[in-house]
N, C-alpha and C positions, 0 to 999 in steps of 0.2 A: 397391543399397541410398543410400536418403539420410543425407545428413551430417548432423550432428547429432543432438539428443536430440526426444523428445516429453514437450511436459508436457499429463498428464491434468488437466483441470479438474472437480474434483467438484461442481457445483452446487448439492447437496443439506445440504455443509459450510458450503456460501454463507449458505444458508435458515436454516442449525440456526444459525451463528455472530452472523445478525443477530438469533432471538430470544433468543439470550444476551445479547444487549445491550439488548434492550427488556424483558429481566427482569431485568437490574442496574438502570436507570433508570426504571423504574415504568411503561413507557409513553409514556415521552415521544417527541416527532418523534426518527426519527434520518433525519439529513442523512447518504449514506452518500457517501462518497471511494473515484470512479471514475474519477480521475488516472492520468495515466501508464498508459492502458490498462488500469484495474481492478489497478495495481502489477502487469501483465505476465500477467493472469490475462483479461487479453481484456473491454473494457468493453461492445463490443454484447453476449454472452452474459451477461455477471454481470448487467448492466441488465436486460436482459430477465427476469431471476431475480427479481429483487429490487424488479421493477416487479407482477409477478407476489404479492410475498410483504409488495405494498401499502406498500413506505420512503415515507416521508413525499416526502424530496428525494431527488436523486443532486450528488453535486459533480465540478467538472471544473476543471482546470488555464485550459484556453484555449479558444478558438470553435471553432476547429476538433474538437477532443474532443466539444465538446455537440450540433456538427453532425451527427455521424457516428450519435450516438445516433440526432438528430430522423429522418434519413436512415434506418436503421434501422427506423423506427417508435414509439418507445420514448415515450411521451406525459408522463412523468414530469415536476415542477416539476426545471429544471435550473439548480442556481448557478456560476457562472463565477468561480472563487475568483480572477483575475489580472489575466484581460487585457480593457481598455478600448479598444483598439485601434480594432476595427471596432464602430463605434457602430452600423452598418444591422444589423447580424446580431441582434442582440438583441432586434429586432423582427419581423424577418425569422421568428425559429424559436424566438419566444417565452421565451428565454432570460433569466434572473435576472441582473443583472450585480453585481458587490460594487465597488464604488466606494472611492478613498482618497482622492481631492481633488475638489474643486471644481469645476473646469475639466470632467471628464469629468461631472459633475452636472448643468451647464451644455448637454453638447451631446445628455446624451440629452435635457432638456428642449423644446431646438430640435426635434429629431428630433419627440420625442411630440407637441410643437403640429403639426407639419406633419402628423402623422399623427392628430391629434385620437384620440388615446387615451392612456391613463394607465399609466407603467410600477413596475412597484415594483422597487426598490433594494435590496442589505444596502448597507450600508458599513463596511468594518475600521478598526478603535481599533489605532495601534500603542502597544501594552500594555509591550513590553517586544523585543520580537523583534528590533527594529531595521531591520528588510525592507521592508514595506507599511504603509502606511495614515497616519489623519489623527494627528497629534501634536502637540507643544506646547502653550502655553496659550488656544490659540483651537479647539479641538475641539467646546466645545457650540455656539460663535458658528457654526461652519461646517455641523453638523449643521443648525442650526435656517435656514442659507441653504440649504441642500438641501432642508430638508420643506417649504419655502416656496416653490420654484419650480416652474412650471406645465408639468405631465404626469408628474408624479415624484409618486413613492408611498413615503414612506421608512419602508420593511416590516420591518428588520432589522437589527439591530447584530450583528457581532462580530468577535473579536480569537483573536490564536493564542499557544501557549505557545512558550517558547523551547527548553524542553529538551522532546523529543518522549518520553524516559522518566519523567520530572517525579521523577528522579533526587534531586535537592534542592528536596524541597516550598516551600522558605521563598521562592523567588524568584515560584512558581509563585503563592501565595499573595497578592503582591505585588501581582503583575499582573493578578490577580481582584477585587483590591480597587480597585485603579483601576477596570479595567471596569465592576465596580457602580457605583461614584461616578458616574461620567460616565451610565451609561444610567440610575442614578435622576433625575439633574436634569434628561436631556433630558426623559423619561418626564413629570417635573412640567411642565416649558415646554410640552410638546406637549399637557398633559391625556391623554394614553395610554399605554397600558405599548406598548413596541416590543420584538418579537421580537427576543431575545439569544443566539447561542449560542458557547462557546469550548473546550468539554469534544472534545481527541482521544481515543484510544483511551487512550491511560492514565487522561486524567481520566476516563475512563466507568470504569475500572476501582478506581482508588483516590483520588477525590477528589471526593466526592459535592456537596458547595461545588458546585462547577462546572455540573452538568448541568443546572442553567437551565431554559429554555424548549426547548431542543433539545439532540441530542448531535452530532458529527461525526468518528463511529468510518472510520480507514481500514485500518490493518495489523489489527485485531482482527477484521474481517470475512473475512478471507481466513488467518483462524486462527492467528495468534501473538499474542503480547505484546510490546508496548516494554519493558517490564519488566527489569528486568538481562539486556538483550538480551546483551550482551557481556563479562556474568558468565562465569570461567571454570568454575563448574558451571551446564552449561546448565539454564536455571528450564524444571519442567516445563508441559507446556501445564494442568496444576488450577492454577489462582490463585485468592486469596485477595481476596476484593473488599473491599467496603463493607459486603457484605449478609454475613452469617454462612454463606451456603452456599456452596459450591464451582462456579464455574461453571468447563466444560470445554471449551473451544474446540478446533477440526478444523480441521488444516490441510489446505487445497482444492487444493494442486499437489501432484504427484507429477513426478517428472521422471526419463525412464528410455530408454534407449537399447540396442540388439543390438552381442553383439560383430563388429567385424570381421573379426577373425583372430588365433589362437592361434597360437604363434611359443615352441619349445621350445628354451631356450636351456644354456651351459654352466656353474657355476660361473665369476665372470671376468670375465661379460660385461656391456659399458657399455650403459645404457640412454636413450636419449634424449641430448637435445643437452648438450653441457657435464661430459656423463659425471658428473652429481649423482648417480646411482646404479648400482651395481656388484654381482650380483646375488653372493649368497656361497655360494651353494648352484648344483646344478642346478635348473631356473628354468618354468614355464608362463606366460609374459607373455602378459594379453591386450592387443587394442590397439582401441580404441573411437573411431569413427568422429567424434567431437565433440573441440572445444580452445579456446583463449579467445575465436577469432572465432564462437562457437558462448554466447557467456556463461560457459563454466567456467574460472574465472580461473588464472592463469598463479601465484597465492598458495595455490591445491591440489598442485602440485608436491613430491611425498616430504610431501603435509601434510596430506594426506584420506585418504576410504575409500569404496569404493560398496558396494553389495550385490549379493551375487551367490549364489544358490539361499540366501535369508534369512541369508544370510552376510556379515560384514561382510573387505574385502578391501585392501588397500593401494592406494594412486596411487603410483605410483614413475617416477621421473626427471620432468623438466621435463612440462608441458603444455605441448602442442605450438601451433600455430595449428589446425590440422585435427583431430588425433589426441592420447590421453593413452590411458598403457599402464598394467595395474594386472598383480598379482600374484596368480594364479590357482595357486600350486605346489600349496598346501594346500585346495584346494576339487575334488573327485572329480567327473566325471563331466560339468563342465563344455564345451561348444562352440557353436565359433563359430553366430553371429545366436541365440544364447539372451541373454535380457532384465538387462538389468545395469539397477539403481536409483541414478541420481546422489543422489535428493532424495525422501524419503517412506519407505513403509514397504514390506518384503518378508519373509512368513514373520512373526516376531516381534520381528523390527529395522527398527528407523527410525533414519534419517539426517533434520535439520529443518535447516530454510533460517539456525537460532540458530545449529546445528553447524557449518552452512560460512561462516557467518558471522563466528563469533569465529578460526575458523580463518585468513580472510582478513581479519581486523581489519578489518571492515568490519562492516554492519548488515544485520539481516534486508530491511529495503526492497530492498537494494542486491540482493542474493541475488533476491529473487522478481523483479525487473523483468529482471533479465540475461540470466535464464534462461527465464524467463516469456517474455520478448518475441523472444529468439532463439531460440524453440524453438517447432517446429507442434504447436498444438492440439488436443486434441482433448475433446471434453466428456462427461462420465457424470454419471450420479442414481443413488445408489448412499450408503446409510445404516452 
């Protein structure tokens, strides 16, 4: 038996979620965020599907991620959101750099002049995230300098909301106001409109004014909303958006494993490290071949459920590095090697990344990347 879990990725769900985005934003261009191995879903396969669906751009964090996509034959325009350390790679692999200082623009200009070509760049504006981007009172002057450099085409402007779930709209409104002022000023000076984008998944869903010239969804594409992501009442996948219609998102990842062993133990038996769970009755304890080394957090110790035969059963005892224990006492007919669902649907029951995130005091992004990147992935297309 292999260790860990299998992540079943439904590419049809990703295509469906993309269509949901397009419906909300009235067919504006979509910049699909596939960084961090497509949030644990596998960047190559996901990007191939998005390319089939004619997505306008892909976005990654670093050039290494973009090169992997190019070497897999993906021809979509690729925006590199953070990495400016390897200037030559932007030219060699036809990538679109996001730059956030004049020095990087100068380096790109020098390389472009050597090659006698023009490279398109997007420039990041820090409107309040405090992470990367042009900032201060000289933003417009810096943009003018960049636009005047030989071999450089100022093709886009972007910024990023500091609250992924937009739970406090007031600060997002301020950020958008700052961004709009800059883009309107530079457009007047350059006498042309600059392609601009700022909307993450939350803004796609709830902030129509931020849709601008394109949107940049990530989490939405994988079937989850960032809205109320840590709410004690888990939000449904049906979401009221700026449209009066309901948008239904389809989670694309199902994580499953098999029962390694079933043990019949008497009442009073301690289970796992620290004896944090002691059976109160004769019990059937199932042992699963995954643990925190496989992305299944120790926070789930005595604090999560899995699906067996379409029923919820509790995780008992501390999660180990390689093993997890579950209480099978109330489920009849379960055998070793039977399938267990860690996240996803089985029968009429389902466990979502949002539920697991709440139990682990984190966010769905971390659950998806942790389980997806540590599991063996298989791909299906089912509606």
